C-alpha positions, 0 to 999 in steps of 0.5 A: 803762301800759308805764312802770308795768309796767316800774317794777314789781318782783317782790315776793319774800319779804323774810323777816327772818333767824332768831334761831337760830344753826342756822337762820341758817346755813341762811337764809344758805345759801338766800339766797346769790346762787347758790342760786336760779340753781342750783335753776333750772338743776336744774329745767331739767335735770329738764325735759330728762330728762323730755323725753328719754323716748320710746316703745320706749326701751331699759330701761337708758336709761329706768333712767338717766333714772329715777335722774336724776329720783330724784336731782333729786327728792331735791334739790328735797325738800331745798330745800323742807325747808331753806327751811321750816327757815330761813323757817318755814312761814308765811313759806315759803308767802308767797313765790310762788317756793316 
């Protein structure tokens, strides 16, 4: 059983590159080897900023955390939009990472 689990590979989306030149540029950007680790690092930063909030914190401190959260939310929305454009709606939702 352990050997079977070890040999199993994640079944990530194997979307075919789009025919459109515009969508292909976005597809290549998203499929770059640094894209997912970059997004994952932003997720970690977002978790950290949410954990830094505490009761009786000064308003300026909370405002900074709020601005960081807003910026990261916009990046995550941008990632979603780019993936929807590059992969299409159906293929986008087939990938569990999305």
